C-alpha positions in Angstrom: 9.0 -22.5 21.9 7.7 -20.1 19.3 4.7 -19.3 21.4 6.7 -19.1 24.7 5.7 -16.1 26.9 7.5 -14.7 29.9 5.9 -15.4 33.2 4.9 -12.2 35.1 7.3 -13.1 37.9 10.3 -13.5 35.5 12.8 -10.8 35.6 14.3 -8.9 32.6 17.5 -10.8 33.0 15.7 -14.2 32.9 14.0 -13.2 29.6 17.4 -12.9 27.9 17.8 -16.7 28.3 15.0 -17.2 25.7 16.8 -17.0 22.3 13.6 -17.6 20.4 12.0 -14.5 21.8 11.9 -12.1 18.9 10.4 -8.6 18.7 7.8 -8.2 15.9 8.4 -5.5 13.3 6.1 -2.5 13.5 5.1 -2.5 9.9 2.7 0.5 10.1 5.6 2.6 11.5 7.9 1.4 8.7 5.4 2.3 6.1 4.9 5.7 7.7 8.6 6.4 7.5 8.8 5.4 3.9 5.8 7.7 3.1 7.5 10.5 5.0 10.7 10.1 3.0 8.8 9.9 -0.3 6.9 13.1 0.5 10.2 14.9 1.1 11.3 13.7 -2.3 8.1 14.9 -3.9 8.5 18.4 -2.5 12.2 18.6 -3.6 11.4 17.3 -7.1 8.3 19.6 -7.6 10.1 22.6 -6.1 12.9 22.0 -8.5 10.5 21.3 -11.4 12.4 18.1 -12.2 14.7 19.6 -14.8 16.6 21.7 -12.3 18.4 18.6 -11.1 18.3 17.0 -14.5 16.6 13.9 -13.0 17.3 10.7 -14.7 14.6 8.4 -16.0 15.0 6.3 -12.9 14.5 9.2 -10.5 11.5 10.4 -12.4 10.1 6.9 -12.3 10.5 6.7 -8.5 8.4 9.9 -8.1 5.7 8.7 -10.4 5.6 5.1 -9.3 5.6 6.1 -5.7 2.8 8.5 -6.4 0.7 5.8 -8.1 1.2 3.5 -5.1 0.4 6.1 -2.6 -2.7 7.2 -4.5 -3.9 3.6 -4.7 -3.1 3.1 -1.0 -5.1 6.1 0.1 -7.9 6.0 -2.5 -10.4 4.3 0.0 -9.8 7.1 2.5 -10.3 9.8 -0.1 -13.4 8.3 -1.8 -14.9 7.9 1.7 -14.9 11.7 1.9 -16.5 12.8 -1.4 -16.9 16.5 -0.4 -13.1 16.8 0.2 -12.4 15.0 -3.0 -14.8 17.2 -4.9 -13.2 20.4 -3.6 -9.7 19.5 -4.6 -10.5 17.7 -7.9 -13.0 20.2 -9.4 -10.3 22.4 -11.0 -8.1 19.6 -12.6 -11.1 17.7 -13.9 -12.5 21.0 -15.3 -9.1 21.5 -16.9 -9.4 18.1 -18.5 -12.8 18.7 -19.9 -11.6 22.0 -21.5 -10.2 19.9 -24.2 -13.7 19.5 -25.6 -13.9 23.3 -26.4 -10.3 24.4 -26.3 -8.2 25.5 -29.3 -5.5 22.8 -28.6 -7.2 19.7 -27.3 -4.0 17.5 -27.3 -2.2 20.1 -25.1 -5.1 20.5 -22.7 -5.4 16.7 -22.3 -1.6 16.2 -21.8 -1.2 19.0 -19.2 -4.4 18.3 -17.4 -3.6 14.7 -16.9 -0.4 15.8 -15.2 -2.4 18.2 -13.1 -4.8 15.5 -12.1 -1.9 13.3 -11.0 -0.4 16.1 -9.1 -3.6 17.0 -7.2 -4.4 13.3 -6.4 -0.9 12.9 -5.1 -1.2 16.0 -2.9 -4.6 14.8 -1.5 -3.0 11.4 -0.8 -0.1 13.0 1.0 -2.6 15.0 3.1 -4.5 11.8 4.0 -1.3 9.9 4.8 0.4 12.4 7.1 -0.8 14.2 10.1 -0.4 18.0 10.1 2.7 17.9 12.2 4.3 15.2 10.0 3.4 17.2 6.9 5.0 20.3 8.2 8.1 18.4 9.2 8.4 16.9 5.7 8.1 20.4 4.1 10.7 21.7 6.6 13.2 19.0 5.6 12.5 19.5 1.8 12.6 23.3 1.7 15.3 23.7 4.3 17.4 21.1 2.5 17.0 23.0 -0.8 18.2 26.2 0.8 21.3 24.4 2.2 22.0 22.8 -1.2 21.7 26.2 -2.9 24.2 27.8 -0.6 26.6 24.8 -0.5 26.5 24.4 -4.3 28.7 27.5 -4.7 31.6 25.5 -3.3 30.7 21.9 -3.7 29.0 22.1 -7.2 26.4 19.5 -6.2 24.5 20.5 -9.3 27.3 20.5 -11.9 25.1 21.4 -14.9 25.2 25.1 -13.8 28.4 27.1 -13.5 29.1 29.5 -10.7 28.6 32.5 -13.0 24.9 31.5 -13.3 24.4 31.8 -9.6 26.1 35.1 -9.1 25.3 36.5 -12.5 27.9 39.2 -12.6 27.6 39.9 -8.8 24.1 41.2 -9.4 22.1 38.6 -7.4 22.3 35.1 -6.1 20.0 32.4 -7.5 21.3 29.3 -5.8 20.5 26.1 -7.8 17.7 27.9 -9.7 17.7 29.8 -12.9 16.0 32.9 -11.4 16.2 34.8 -8.1 12.4 34.7 -7.6 12.4 30.9 -7.7 15.0 30.8 -4.9 13.1 33.6 -3.1 9.9 31.4 -3.1 11.8 28.5 -1.6 13.3 30.7 1.0 9.8 32.0 2.0 8.3 28.5 2.2 11.3 27.4 4.3 10.8 30.4 6.6 7.2 29.5 7.3 8.3 26.0 8.2 11.0 27.3 10.5 8.5 29.6 12.1 6.3 26.7 12.8 9.2 24.8 14.3 10.0 27.8 16.5 6.5 27.6 18.0 6.3 23.8 18.1 9.7 22.5 19.2 11.9 22.7 22.2 14.6 24.0 22.3 13.6 26.8 20.0 16.9 28.5 19.4 18.2 26.3 16.6 15.1 27.1 14.5 15.3 30.8 15.4 18.8 30.7 14.0 17.6 29.0 10.8 14.8 31.5 10.4 17.1 34.5 10.8 19.7 32.9 8.5 17.3 33.2 5.6 17.6 37.1 5.6 21.2 37.4 4.3 20.5 34.9 1.6 17.4 36.9 0.5 19.5 40.1 0.5 22.1 38.5 -1.8 19.3 37.2 -4.0 17.7 40.7 -4.2 14.2 39.2 -4.7 12.2 42.2 -3.5 8.9 40.5 -3.4 10.3 37.6 -1.4 12.0 39.9 1.0 8.7 41.8 1.7 7.0 38.4 2.2 9.8 37.2 4.5 9.3 40.3 6.8 5.6 39.4 7.0 6.4 35.8 7.8 8.6 36.9 10.8 5.4 38.2 12.4 3.9 34.6 12.5 5.1 33.7 16.1 3.8 37.0 17.5 0.5 36.8 15.8 0.0 33.3 17.1 0.7 34.4 20.7 -1.6 37.3 20.4 -4.4 35.1 19.0 -4.0 32.7 21.9 -4.6 35.6 24.3 -8.0 36.3 22.7 -7.5 40.1 23.1 -9.3 41.3 20.1 -8.5 45.0 20.5 -4.8 44.2 20.9 -4.8 41.9 17.9 -6.6 44.5 15.7 -4.3 47.4 16.9 -1.1 45.5 16.3 -2.4 44.2 13.0 -3.1 47.7 11.8 0.3 48.9 12.8 1.9 45.9 11.0 -0.1 46.7 7.8 1.0 50.4 8.0 4.6 49.4 8.4 4.3 46.9 5.6 2.8 49.5 3.2 5.4 52.1 4.0 8.2 49.5 3.5 6.6 48.4 0.2 6.5 52.0 -1.1 10.1 52.5 -0.1 11.4 49.3 -1.6 9.7 49.8 -4.9 10.4 53.5 -4.8 6.8 54.3 -5.4 4.6 57.3 -4.5 0.8 57.6 -4.4 1.0 59.1 -7.8 3.0 56.1 -9.0 0.3 53.8 -7.6 -2.4 55.7 -9.4 -0.5 55.5 -12.7 0.0 51.8 -12.1 -3.8 51.3 -11.6 -4.4 53.3 -14.7 -2.0 51.2 -16.7 0.5 54.0 -17.3 3.1 53.4 -14.6 6.1 51.1 -14.4 5.6 47.9 -16.2 6.9 45.5 -13.5 9.6 44.1 -15.8 7.2 43.7 -18.7 4.4 42.1 -16.6 1.8 44.8 -17.2 2.1 44.5 -21.0 1.8 40.7 -20.6 -1.3 41.1 -18.4 -2.9 43.4 -21.0 -2.6 40.6 -23.6 -4.1 38.2 -21.1 -7.1 40.5 -20.3 -7.7 41.1 -24.0 -7.8 37.3 -24.6 -10.0 36.7 -21.6 -12.5 39.3 -22.9 -13.0 37.2 -26.0 -13.5 33.9 -24.1 -14.8 35.0 -20.7 -16.8 32.0 -19.5 -14.9 28.8 -20.6 -11.6 30.1 -21.8 -9.4 28.9 -24.6 -8.6 25.6 -23.1 -6.1 24.6 -20.4 -2.5 25.6 -21.4 -3.7 26.0 -25.0 -2.9 29.7 -25.4 0.8 29.2 -25.8 0.7 26.5 -28.4 -2.2 27.4 -30.7 -1.6 28.9 -34.1 -4.6 31.1 -33.4 -2.7 33.1 -30.9 0.7 33.1 -32.5 0.7 36.9 -32.9 0.1 37.4 -29.2 2.7 34.9 -28.2 5.3 36.4 -30.5 4.5 39.8 -28.9 5.0 38.3 -25.4 8.5 37.1 -26.4 9.3 40.6 -27.5 9.4 41.9 -23.9 9.7 38.7 -21.8 12.2 35.8 -22.2 10.8 33.4 -19.7 7.3 32.8 -21.0 5.1 30.7 -21.6 2.9 31.8 -18.7 1.3 35.1 -17.7 3.3 35.6 -14.4 -0.1 35.6 -12.7 -2.0 32.5 -11.7 -5.4 34.2 -11.8 -4.9 35.5 -15.4 -3.5 32.2 -16.4 -6.7 30.6 -15.2 -9.0 33.2 -16.7 -7.4 32.8 -20.1 -7.3 29.0 -20.1 -10.5 28.2 -18.2 -12.5 31.4 -18.0 -14.5 32.6 -15.0 -15.8 29.2 -14.2 -12.4 27.6 -14.0 -11.0 30.5 -12.0 -13.7 30.0 -9.4 -12.9 26.3 -9.2 -9.2 27.1 -8.7 -10.1 29.4 -5.8 -11.9 26.7 -3.9 -8.9 25.1 -2.3 -7.3 28.3 -0.7 -10.8 29.5 0.2 -11.6 26.1 1.9 -8.3 26.2 3.7 -9.0 29.6 5.2 -12.5 28.6 6.2 -11.2 25.5 8.0 -8.3 27.2 9.8 -9.5 30.7 10.6 -12.2 29.6 13.1 -9.5 27.6 14.9 -7.0 30.4 15.2 -8.2 32.0 18.4 -8.1 30.7 21.9 -7.2 27.2 23.2 -8.2 25.5 19.9 -5.4 27.3 18.0 -2.2 25.5 17.3 1.1 26.3 15.4 -0.2 24.3 12.5 -3.2 26.5 12.2 -1.2 29.7 12.0 1.4 28.1 9.6 -1.4 26.9 7.3 -2.9 30.4 7.2 0.4 32.0 6.5 1.2 29.4 3.8 -2.1 30.1 2.1 -1.6 33.8 2.3 2.0 33.5 0.9 0.8 31.5 -2.1 -2.1 33.9 -2.8 0.1 36.9 -2.7 2.8 35.2 -4.8 0.2 34.0 -7.3 -0.3 37.6 -8.4 3.2 37.7 -9.8 3.9 34.0 -10.6 2.0 30.9 -11.6 2.3 29.3 -8.2 -1.3 28.4 -7.1 -2.4 25.5 -9.2 0.0 24.0 -11.8 1.3 20.6 -12.6 4.4 19.7 -10.7 4.3 22.8 -8.5 5.1 22.5 -4.8 2.9 25.4 -3.8 -0.2 23.8 -5.0 0.8 20.4 -3.6 1.4 22.1 -0.2 -2.0 23.9 -0.2 -3.9 20.8 -1.2 -2.2 18.5 1.2 -2.5 21.0 4.1 -6.3 21.2 3.5 -6.8 17.4 3.3 -4.7 16.8 6.3 -6.5 19.4 8.3 -9.9 18.1 7.4 -9.2 14.3 7.7 -7.1 14.4 10.9 -9.2 17.0 12.7 -12.0 14.4 13.1 -10.1 12.4 15.6 -11.5 11.7 19.0 -10.5 13.7 22.1 -8.6 10.8 23.6 -6.6 10.3 20.4 -5.9 14.0 20.4 -4.4 13.9 23.9 -2.2 11.0 22.9 -0.9 12.9 19.8 -0.2 16.0 21.9 1.9 13.9 24.3 3.8 12.6 21.3 4.2 16.1 19.8 2.1 15.5 16.8 -1.1 17.3 17.7 -3.0 19.4 15.2 
């Protein structure tokens, strides 16, 4: 009876009389759900930098073991597209080779191996999930971290930190993070995901509420940079609708107005004038909480090693630069990094390494911008552009572009790979995905 089939004339009620009739398990769908859950875990862990939740050895092993399995599972897909693999892997491989000329080879090898794993994992995530699925995974991860940050004040989900750490003398709110800017970055990434869901989902009002609820949290956090970026992110749905209309004059006009409003708001928030800006450019203005002094040390080091750099992550551990590192700790407590992804790359890997680092965001813009206008545009396209723009702006104040165990770099790489791999589907498959709500 195992091979019994239902005759075409049998009714549904008659089929219930066949107890040996069993539905087969849709294993591809099961695997896809496991991958989705794992990707959410990766973004949560990398956004929290592992130590934030004091992950046990078991939790860390889950992330790494799952990553090895996913990389192995998707390796044939990635190696069948050598150009994509070359774009995303050039920077981490170059970081590894810097051990041959760097001042701290052991450090360069250790950190670059972690970076290679992180980038390979991001590429595997992009090949495993379609763009819509990837955006949903990031929405769940970043939105969940925001909810946990707020709920932790009362529930103490993360007991290692006391409430005084979050409020810090009623000065600003940091959530489950040690600094307000870390929380601000998570809030901005969640806002991009919520904006995407506003454009993609129906009904829209729950995601509109989620998007607007980010504002009071940012105001309590008092992260000025994140607040400015959040205001820019709010324009995402309107820019998408304008681009769909293909009215170039209207797009350019409103864009110029938005840029003007943004600049005025920026000057007001930072309490700057044009004279202040000139002094900043001349190096004689405000020090951005010690960052300009830190950047001066980075530029001086880069001038000595302009082409290849001192080696990936070698500056902060080498005895050769102990004087400079001690000077950094004289005006900044949260080193070791230059609070600027570009300067970090210039010092560690020189001009060549910095160009390699810029390939992924540049490739993402090149892939998405031509698809922005007209009927080919989609909410994923505008979300990817805004995400890349957010990371690039933030990379001027934080090391958030390409770093081991950093969610921003994982998101950029996975967005690029997902866009490139899943955009080559046939027109019929595209129509099927659109009917299921997973179109690119």
